[in-house]
N, C-alpha and C positions, 0 to 999 in steps of 0.2 A: 477464575484464573487471572483475567485482566482486570484489576480493581482500581488501579491508580489512574488519576487524571493525566499523569506524566506518560503512561503507557498509551492513553488515548491521543495525546499530542504527538508522540512518536509514531503512532499509526496514521495520523493525519499527514505528517511530514513524509512518511514512506509512501502513502497513497498518492499524494500530489506529485512528489518527485518521481516515483516509479512509473506512474501512468503517463505523465508528461515526457519523461526521458525515454520511455519505451516507444512512444509515438515519434518523438523527435529522431531517435536512432533508426527507426524503421523508414521514416521518410528520407533521412540522410543516407540510406543504403549502406549502413555500416556492418551488415551481416544479420542474418535472421536469428542466430543463437544469441548474439549480444542483445538484440532487441527483445527477445523473449525472456532473457534473463533479467533485464532491467524491468520489463513489463511485469514480470512475476513478483518483484518486490513491491510494486504497486498493488497488486491483487492481494498480497499478504497484508499489507497495510489497510486495505478495505476490510479484510476479514477481522483484523484486530480492532478496528473502530466499531464494526458491527457487533462484535463480541462484547465490547465494553458497554455499548448502549443496551444491548439485550440483557446484560447482567445488571445494569442499573435499574431497568424496569422491573426485574424480579424482586428487588429489595423491598 
């Protein structure tokens, strides 16, 4: 499904931004739902990157 290196780059950006942003908003006490929403973007980015590399090793 995720075969393009551009998708991997997008996943890396989502992972870094989402995880760092989620932690930052949790520490800044901006609300638990906002922090979880941003953090979930980071988790989705990690899943995209893992999926990309698992698919690459299958080739």
